[in-house]
C-alpha positions as CSV (number, residue, x, y, z in Angstrom):
1,X,300.5,-18.4,123.4
2,X,300.7,-17.0,119.8
3,X,301.0,-13.3,119.3
4,X,297.9,-11.4,118.3
5,X,297.9,-10.6,114.6
6,X,295.7,-7.9,113.2
7,X,295.0,-7.6,109.4
8,X,297.1,-4.6,108.2
9,X,294.2,-2.8,106.5
10,X,291.6,-3.5,109.2
11,X,291.6,0.0,110.8
12,X,292.9,2.1,108.0
13,X,289.5,3.7,107.7
14,X,290.0,5.5,111.1
15,X,292.9,7.8,109.8
16,X,293.3,10.2,106.9
17,X,291.3,13.0,105.5
18,X,288.2,10.9,104.7
19,X,288.2,9.0,108.1
20,X,284.9,10.7,109.2
21,X,283.1,9.6,106.0
22,X,284.5,6.0,106.3
23,X,283.4,5.7,109.9
24,X,280.0,7.1,109.1
25,X,279.5,4.6,106.3
26,X,280.4,1.7,108.5
27,X,278.1,3.2,111.2
28,X,275.3,3.3,108.6
29,X,275.8,-0.4,107.8
30,X,275.9,-1.2,111.5
31,X,272.6,0.6,112.0
32,X,271.1,-1.4,109.0
33,X,272.3,-4.7,110.5
34,X,270.5,-3.8,113.7
35,X,267.3,-3.8,111.6
36,X,268.3,-7.0,109.8
37,X,269.0,-5.2,106.6
38,X,272.3,-6.8,105.4
39,X,272.5,-5.2,101.9
40,X,272.2,-1.6,100.9
41,X,272.2,0.2,97.6
42,X,273.7,3.6,96.9
43,X,270.6,5.5,97.8
44,X,270.0,3.4,100.9
45,X,273.6,4.2,102.1
46,X,273.0,7.9,101.6
47,X,269.7,7.7,103.6
48,X,271.4,5.8,106.4
49,X,274.2,8.4,106.5
50,X,271.7,11.1,107.5
51,X,270.3,9.0,110.2
52,X,273.8,8.5,111.8
53,X,274.6,12.2,111.8
54,X,276.4,12.8,108.5
55,X,274.8,16.0,107.1
56,X,277.4,17.1,104.6
57,X,276.4,17.0,100.9
58,X,277.9,14.0,99.0
59,X,277.4,13.1,95.4
60,X,277.2,9.6,93.9
61,X,280.8,9.5,92.6
62,X,282.2,10.5,96.0
63,X,280.1,8.0,97.9
64,X,280.9,5.2,95.3
65,X,284.6,6.1,95.7
66,X,284.3,5.7,99.5
67,X,282.5,2.4,99.2
68,X,285.1,1.3,96.7
69,X,288.0,2.1,99.1
70,X,286.3,0.2,101.9
71,X,285.9,-2.7,99.5
72,X,289.7,-2.5,98.7
73,X,290.3,-2.8,102.5
74,X,288.1,-5.9,102.6
75,X,285.6,-4.1,104.9
76,X,282.7,-3.9,102.5
77,X,281.5,-6.5,100.0
78,X,280.0,-5.6,96.6
79,X,277.5,-7.8,94.8
80,X,275.1,-7.4,91.9
81,X,271.4,-7.5,92.5
82,X,270.0,-9.9,89.8
83,X,266.5,-10.2,91.5
84,X,265.5,-6.6,90.8
85,X,263.7,-5.4,87.6
86,X,265.2,-2.3,86.1
87,X,263.2,0.0,83.7
88,X,266.0,2.2,82.5
89,X,269.8,2.1,82.0
90,X,270.4,4.8,84.6
91,X,268.2,2.9,87.1
92,X,270.3,-0.2,86.5
93,X,273.5,1.7,87.1
94,X,272.2,3.1,90.4
95,X,270.4,0.0,91.8
96,X,272.5,-2.8,90.4
97,X,275.3,-2.8,93.0
98,X,274.5,-3.9,96.5
99,X,276.9,-3.3,99.4
100,X,277.2,-5.2,102.7
101,X,279.7,-5.5,105.5
102,X,282.2,-8.3,105.4
103,X,283.1,-10.3,108.5
104,X,286.3,-8.2,108.8
105,X,284.2,-5.0,108.5
106,X,281.8,-6.1,111.2
107,X,284.8,-6.8,113.5
108,X,286.5,-3.5,112.7
109,X,283.4,-1.4,113.4
110,X,282.7,-3.5,116.6
111,X,286.3,-2.7,117.7
112,X,285.8,1.0,117.2
113,X,282.5,0.9,119.3
114,X,284.3,-1.1,122.0
115,X,287.1,1.4,122.1
116,X,284.7,4.3,122.4
117,X,282.7,2.6,125.2
118,X,285.9,2.0,127.2
119,X,286.8,5.7,126.9
120,X,283.4,6.7,128.2
121,X,282.8,4.0,130.8
122,X,284.1,3.7,134.4
123,X,285.0,0.4,135.9
124,X,283.7,-0.9,139.3
125,X,284.3,-3.6,141.8
126,X,280.9,-5.1,142.2
127,X,280.2,-7.8,144.8
128,X,276.9,-8.4,143.0
129,X,278.9,-9.8,140.1
130,X,280.7,-12.2,142.4
131,X,277.4,-13.3,143.9
132,X,276.0,-13.8,140.4
133,X,279.0,-16.0,139.4
134,X,278.5,-18.0,142.6
135,X,274.7,-18.3,141.9
136,X,275.2,-19.5,138.3
137,X,277.7,-22.1,139.4
138,X,275.3,-23.3,142.0
139,X,272.5,-23.5,139.4
140,X,274.8,-25.4,137.0
141,X,275.6,-27.9,139.8
142,X,272.0,-28.3,140.6
143,X,271.1,-28.9,136.9
144,X,273.8,-31.6,136.6
145,X,272.7,-33.3,139.8
146,X,269.1,-33.3,138.7
147,X,268.4,-35.9,136.0
148,X,265.6,-33.7,134.7
149,X,267.9,-30.8,133.9
150,X,267.6,-30.0,130.2
151,X,270.5,-29.3,127.9
152,X,269.0,-25.9,127.0
153,X,269.0,-24.8,130.6
154,X,272.6,-25.9,130.9
155,X,273.5,-23.9,127.8
156,X,271.8,-20.7,129.0
157,X,273.4,-21.0,132.5
158,X,276.9,-21.5,131.0
159,X,276.4,-18.4,128.8
160,X,275.2,-16.3,131.8
161,X,278.2,-17.5,133.8
162,X,280.6,-16.4,131.0
163,X,278.8,-13.1,130.7
164,X,279.2,-12.4,134.4
165,X,282.9,-13.4,134.2
166,X,283.4,-11.0,131.3
167,X,281.8,-8.2,133.4
168,X,284.1,-9.0,136.3
169,X,287.2,-8.9,134.2
170,X,286.4,-5.7,132.2
171,X,285.1,-3.8,135.2
172,X,288.1,-4.8,137.3
173,X,290.6,-3.8,134.6
174,X,289.0,-0.4,134.1
175,X,288.6,0.3,137.8
176,X,292.2,-0.7,138.5
177,X,293.4,1.6,135.7
178,X,291.3,4.5,137.2
179,X,292.6,3.7,140.7
180,X,296.2,3.8,139.7
181,X,295.7,7.1,137.9
182,X,294.0,8.4,141.1
183,X,297.0,7.3,143.1
184,X,299.3,9.3,140.8
185,X,297.1,12.4,140.6
186,X,298.1,15.7,142.3
187,X,294.6,17.1,142.8
188,X,294.6,20.8,142.4
189,X,291.4,21.3,144.3
190,X,292.2,19.9,147.7
191,X,288.6,19.8,148.8
192,X,287.5,17.7,145.8
193,X,290.7,15.7,146.0
194,X,290.0,14.9,149.6
195,X,286.4,13.9,149.0
196,X,287.3,11.6,146.0
197,X,290.0,9.8,147.9
198,X,287.8,9.4,151.1
199,X,285.0,8.0,149.0
200,X,287.4,5.6,147.2
201,X,288.7,4.3,150.5
202,X,285.1,3.6,151.7
203,X,284.3,1.9,148.4
204,X,287.3,-0.4,148.6
205,X,286.7,-1.3,152.2
206,X,283.1,-2.2,151.4
207,X,284.2,-4.4,148.5
208,X,286.8,-6.3,150.7
209,X,284.1,-7.1,153.3
210,X,283.4,-10.8,153.1
211,X,285.4,-11.2,149.9
212,X,287.1,-14.3,151.3
213,X,283.7,-16.0,152.0
214,X,282.5,-15.2,148.5
215,X,285.7,-16.6,147.0
216,X,285.5,-19.7,149.0
217,X,281.9,-20.3,148.0
218,X,282.9,-20.0,144.3
219,X,285.8,-22.4,144.7
220,X,283.5,-25.0,146.3
221,X,281.0,-24.7,143.5
222,X,283.7,-25.0,140.8
223,X,284.8,-28.3,142.3
224,X,281.2,-29.4,142.4
225,X,280.7,-28.7,138.7
226,X,284.0,-30.3,137.7
227,X,283.1,-33.5,139.7
228,X,280.5,-34.3,136.9
229,X,283.2,-33.9,134.2
230,X,283.9,-30.7,132.4
231,X,283.7,-32.4,129.0
232,X,280.2,-33.7,129.8
233,X,279.1,-30.2,130.9
234,X,280.3,-28.5,127.7
235,X,278.9,-31.3,125.5
236,X,275.4,-30.9,127.0
237,X,275.7,-27.1,126.6
238,X,276.7,-27.7,122.9
239,X,273.5,-29.8,122.5
240,X,271.5,-27.1,124.1
241,X,273.1,-24.4,121.8
242,X,271.6,-26.0,118.7
243,X,274.3,-24.4,116.4
244,X,273.5,-24.3,112.7
245,X,275.9,-25.4,110.0
246,X,275.7,-22.4,107.6
247,X,279.2,-22.8,106.1
248,X,279.2,-26.6,105.9
249,X,281.9,-27.0,108.6
250,X,281.0,-28.4,112.0
251,X,281.1,-25.5,114.4
252,X,281.1,-27.8,117.5
253,X,284.9,-28.3,118.0
254,X,285.7,-24.6,117.8
255,X,282.7,-23.8,120.1
256,X,283.9,-26.4,122.7
257,X,287.5,-25.1,122.5
258,X,286.2,-21.6,123.2
259,X,284.1,-22.8,126.2
260,X,287.1,-24.7,127.6
261,X,289.3,-21.5,127.3
262,X,286.6,-19.5,129.1
263,X,286.4,-22.1,131.9
264,X,290.2,-21.9,132.3
265,X,289.8,-18.1,132.6
266,X,287.3,-18.7,135.4
267,X,289.7,-21.0,137.2
268,X,292.5,-18.5,136.8
269,X,290.4,-16.0,138.7
270,X,289.4,-18.3,141.6
271,X,291.0,-21.8,141.5
272,X,294.1,-22.0,139.3
273,X,295.1,-25.5,138.4
274,X,298.8,-24.7,138.0
275,X,299.4,-23.7,141.6
276,X,299.6,-20.0,140.9
277,X,297.9,-17.4,143.1
278,X,294.2,-16.6,142.1
279,X,293.7,-13.3,140.4
280,X,291.0,-12.4,142.9
281,X,293.6,-12.7,145.7
282,X,295.9,-10.4,143.7
283,X,292.9,-8.0,143.5
284,X,292.6,-8.2,147.2
285,X,296.3,-7.2,147.7
286,X,296.0,-4.3,145.2
287,X,292.9,-3.0,147.0
288,X,294.6,-3.2,150.4
289,X,297.7,-1.4,149.1
290,X,295.5,1.3,147.5
291,X,293.7,1.8,150.8
292,X,297.0,2.3,152.7
293,X,298.3,4.7,150.1
294,X,295.1,6.7,150.0
295,X,295.0,7.0,153.8
296,X,298.5,8.2,153.8
297,X,297.7,10.9,151.2
298,X,294.6,11.9,153.2
299,X,296.7,12.3,156.3
300,X,299.1,14.5,154.5
301,X,296.2,16.6,153.1
302,X,294.7,16.9,156.6
303,X,298.0,17.9,158.1
304,X,298.6,20.5,155.5
305,X,295.1,22.0,156.2
306,X,295.7,22.0,160.0
307,X,298.9,24.0,159.7
308,X,298.5,27.8,159.1
309,X,301.9,28.0,157.4
310,X,304.8,25.8,156.5
311,X,308.2,25.7,158.1
312,X,309.7,27.3,155.1
313,X,307.3,30.3,155.4
314,X,308.1,30.6,159.1
315,X,311.9,30.8,158.6
316,X,311.5,33.3,155.8
317,X,309.4,35.5,158.1
318,X,312.0,35.2,160.8
319,X,314.7,36.2,158.4
320,X,312.8,39.4,157.6
321,X,312.7,40.3,161.3
322,X,316.4,39.9,161.5
323,X,317.0,42.4,158.7
324,X,315.0,45.2,160.5
325,X,316.5,45.0,164.0
326,X,318.8,47.9,164.9
327,X,321.6,46.4,167.0
328,X,323.2,43.2,168.2
329,X,321.4,43.2,171.6
330,X,318.0,43.0,169.9
331,X,319.3,40.4,167.4
332,X,320.5,38.1,170.3
333,X,317.2,38.6,172.1
334,X,315.2,37.7,169.0
335,X,317.5,34.6,168.5
336,X,316.9,33.4,172.1
337,X,313.2,34.0,171.8
338,X,312.8,32.2,168.5
339,X,315.1,29.2,169.1
340,X,315.3,28.9,172.9
341,X,319.1,28.7,172.6
342,X,321.4,30.8,174.9
343,X,325.1,31.1,175.3
344,X,326.7,28.4,177.5
345,X,327.8,29.7,180.9
346,X,329.9,27.0,182.6
347,X,330.1,28.5,186.1
348,X,330.9,25.1,187.7
349,X,334.2,24.7,185.8
350,X,337.4,25.9,187.6
351,X,341.0,26.7,186.6
352,X,343.6,24.0,186.9
353,X,345.2,26.1,189.8
354,X,342.5,28.0,191.6
355,X,345.0,29.9,193.8
356,X,346.4,31.8,190.8
357,X,343.0,33.3,190.0
358,X,341.0,35.1,192.7
359,X,337.3,34.3,193.0
360,X,336.5,38.0,192.7
361,X,338.1,38.3,189.3
362,X,335.7,39.4,186.6
363,X,335.0,36.8,183.8
364,X,336.2,39.3,181.3
365,X,339.6,39.6,182.9
366,X,340.0,35.9,183.9
367,X,341.9,33.5,181.6
368,X,339.7,31.0,179.6
369,X,338.8,27.6,181.0
370,X,339.0,24.5,178.9
371,X,335.5,23.1,178.1
372,X,335.0,19.4,177.2
373,X,333.1,18.9,173.8
374,X,330.9,16.4,175.6
375,X,329.5,19.1,177.9
376,X,327.2,20.6,175.2
377,X,326.1,17.3,173.7
378,X,325.6,15.2,176.8
379,X,325.7,17.7,179.7
380,X,328.8,15.9,181.2
381,X,332.5,16.4,181.2
382,X,334.8,13.7,179.9
383,X,335.1,10.6,182.1
384,X,337.3,7.7,181.2
385,X,336.1,4.3,182.5
386,X,335.8,0.7,181.4
387,X,333.3,0.0,178.8
388,X,330.1,-1.7,179.8
389,X,329.7,-5.4,179.5
390,X,327.7,-6.6,176.6
391,X,324.7,-8.6,177.7
392,X,324.4,-12.1,176.4
393,X,320.8,-12.4,175.0
394,X,321.1,-15.8,173.5
395,X,319.3,-17.4,176.4
396,X,316.5,-14.9,176.3
397,X,316.1,-15.4,172.5
398,X,316.0,-19.1,172.9
399,X,313.4,-18.9,175.7
400,X,311.2,-16.6,173.6
401,X,311.5,-18.9,170.6
402,X,310.6,-21.9,172.7
403,X,307.6,-20.0,174.2
404,X,306.4,-19.0,170.7
405,X,306.6,-22.6,169.5
406,X,304.7,-23.9,172.5
407,X,301.9,-21.3,172.1
408,X,301.7,-22.2,168.4
409,X,301.5,-25.9,169.2
410,X,298.8,-25.2,171.8
411,X,296.8,-23.2,169.2
412,X,297.1,-25.9,166.5
413,X,296.1,-28.5,169.0
414,X,293.0,-26.5,170.0
415,X,291.9,-26.1,166.3
416,X,292.6,-29.8,165.6
417,X,290.5,-30.7,168.6
418,X,287.6,-28.5,167.5
419,X,287.6,-29.7,163.9
420,X,284.3,-31.7,163.7
421,X,284.7,-33.2,160.2
422,X,281.0,-32.7,159.7
423,X,277.8,-31.5,161.4
424,X,277.6,-32.4,165.1
425,X,275.7,-31.2,168.1
426,X,277.4,-28.7,170.5
427,X,276.9,-31.2,173.3
428,X,279.2,-33.7,171.6
429,X,282.2,-31.8,172.8
430,X,281.5,-32.8,176.4
431,X,284.5,-31.8,178.5
432,X,287.1,-29.3,177.1
433,X,290.3,-27.8,178.3
434,X,290.0,-24.1,179.0
435,X,292.1,-23.0,175.9
436,X,290.0,-25.1,173.5
437,X,286.8,-23.8,175.2
438,X,288.0,-20.2,174.6
439,X,288.6,-20.9,170.9
440,X,285.1,-22.5,170.7
441,X,283.5,-19.4,172.3
442,X,285.3,-17.2,169.9
443,X,283.9,-19.1,166.9
444,X,280.4,-19.2,168.4
445,X,280.6,-15.4,168.9
446,X,281.7,-14.8,165.3
447,X,278.9,-17.0,163.9
448,X,276.2,-15.4,166.2
449,X,277.4,-11.9,165.2
450,X,276.4,-12.6,161.5
451,X,272.9,-12.5,160.3
452,X,271.1,-15.9,159.6
453,X,270.1,-17.0,156.2
454,X,266.5,-17.9,155.3
455,X,267.2,-21.4,156.6
456,X,268.5,-20.0,159.9
457,X,272.1,-21.0,159.2
458,X,274.9,-18.7,160.4
459,X,278.4,-18.8,158.9
460,X,281.7,-17.2,159.9
461,X,285.5,-17.6,159.5
462,X,288.5,-16.5,161.5
463,X,290.5,-13.5,160.4
464,X,293.1,-15.6,158.5
465,X,290.4,-17.7,156.8
466,X,291.8,-21.0,158.0
467,X,288.8,-21.9,160.3
468,X,285.2,-21.9,159.3
469,X,282.1,-22.5,161.4
470,X,278.6,-23.2,160.3
471,X,275.9,-22.9,163.0
472,X,272.3,-24.2,162.7
473,X,269.6,-23.8,165.4
474,X,268.5,-27.0,167.2
475,X,265.3,-28.4,165.9
476,X,264.4,-30.0,169.2
477,X,265.2,-27.1,171.5
478,X,267.8,-29.2,173.3
479,X,270.2,-27.8,175.8
480,X,274.0,-28.5,175.7
481,X,276.2,-28.8,178.8
482,X,279.9,-28.4,178.4
483,X,282.4,-28.9,181.3
484,X,285.7,-27.0,181.7
485,X,288.3,-26.9,184.5
486,X,286.9,-23.5,185.4
487,X,283.2,-24.2,185.4
488,X,280.2,-25.4,183.4
489,X,278.7,-23.9,180.3
490,X,275.0,-24.2,179.4
491,X,273.3,-23.1,176.2
492,X,271.3,-24.2,173.2
493,X,272.5,-27.4,171.7
494,X,273.3,-26.0,168.2
495,X,274.1,-28.1,165.3
496,X,277.7,-27.0,164.6
497,X,280.2,-27.7,161.9
498,X,283.8,-26.6,162.3
499,X,286.4,-27.0,159.5
500,X,290.1,-26.4,160.1
501,X,291.7,-26.3,156.7
502,X,294.9,-28.2,156.6
503,X,294.0,-30.6,159.4
504,X,292.8,-34.2,159.3
505,X,289.1,-34.3,160.0
506,X,287.9,-36.2,163.1
507,X,284.3,-37.2,162.9
508,X,282.4,-36.7,166.2
509,X,279.4,-38.8,167.1
510,X,276.2,-36.6,167.3
511,X,274.3,-36.7,170.5
C-alpha cells in the first residue's frame, strides 16, 4: 500500500492570522455550490460572506488579496467573464473576474467539514446497520437471480450497501475511540461515572446479542452474490450508473477499481479471503473485554461506596487514640481490643528438669523456658519425623485425560449423528441413543425459545456457534414418534434442518 500524500498547500488556509477569512471564503463558495452557483464575482463573494457569518467590514483590496492567496494555493480558480456587457471601466474591473473552487479546494473544504463533524459526533454500535447490510446483500442476490432485475436497481443497491458499510466503519471507529477514553477516565463525579459505565455495559450487551447470527447471515449472502461472479455484478452496476465522459477519459476502469476495493473492505469485515480474522470478530472481542473491565470498575466503585472509611483512615484514627492514653496498661488494653492479639502464655511447657523448680514458684521468679518458633506459627512444638511420601498422580491424570477424550468423542459423534444435511422431518430420526436424544432436545428447546419469523421459521445456534438448527412447523399436522432406551417421545413432526459446521453432511430421507 502506497503512503498517503497530501498536497503541501492544501490546508495552509486553516492557519495564520487570516485563517478565519480564508475559511469563511471557502465556506461561501461551498454554500454557492449547494445552490449550483459555481462562479462568483467579487460582490457575490462579499454577499455570501455575510450569509455564512462573516460580519467584519472588508474592502475590495483585502478581499481580492484573500482570493489571490487562495488562488496561489490552488484552492480557487480565477477566470474572465467574457459573456457580460460592461458599461464603464470601473464596472469592468469589478465584474470581469470570476472565482470558483478548484477540485483541490472542494476537497480541502470537505476535509474541514468532515473533521468538524467527527469532533461533534458520537459513534455507535448499531445492529440496524448490520441488518441493513444483510438486507442489501439479500436484495442484490435476488436481483442477480431474477433475469428481470435491471442494471439501475443493481447500481442503487450496490451504492446503498457501500453507504451502510461506511456508516458501520465510521461509527465503529468513533465508538471504539470513545469507549477506550471511557475506560481510561477517572470520573470525578462517582454518581455520574457509575451511571455512564452501567449504561455502556447494557449497551454493549445488547449489541452482542445475536451478533453471531447476523454475521453468519451476511457471510452466507456474500457467498451467494459472489457465486454470480463479482466482475459481472460490478459491470452491471457500471451500466446502471450511466457515468458521463466530461473530461474525455473513460471513467469506467477507475469506477470499477473503486467498487472492487469497497467490496474487499466488506469481505475484510465479515469474510476475509486471506484467512485472517474478520474485523467484526475483533469488534466482538473488544466489546467483551470492555464489558469485563467496566464491570470490574463498577465493582470497585460500589465497594468504595459501601465502606464508610478506608483502612488508611482507620489506622490513622487508631494512632490518634494511642497518643492520648495515659499509661501502658491502657495502651495494652487498646492493642488487644483493636487487634485481637494477646501475649503468648505457654503454660503447658515445662523445664528440662521439673524437680529443680517447684510448681508453686511464681512465673516472675522461675527461669525462662525455651519456646519453639513453630509454636506461634503452627500451634505445635518441633517434631522431627520422616517426610511424607509424594503421591504419584500420573495414573489419575491419564485416567482424566482418557475420560475427557471419550466424552469429546461421544459429543462429536452425537453432533455428527444429528447433522441432517438438509431439511428433514423430525420423525426421520426414528430411534436414538439417549445422549443423542438429549442433544436433540437441547437444540429443539433453543429453537422454540426464539420467536418465529413471518413464515413461522425458528432459528437458533449453540453457544459456540458450531451447530445451527432451523425449525419449521409441519404443514400436515403430523405427529412424530422417537424411541430411546429410556422411553418414547411424541410431538409435532416439525420440518427440521441441523447443520454441524466442520462435519460431513449425511442426508436423511424425509418421512
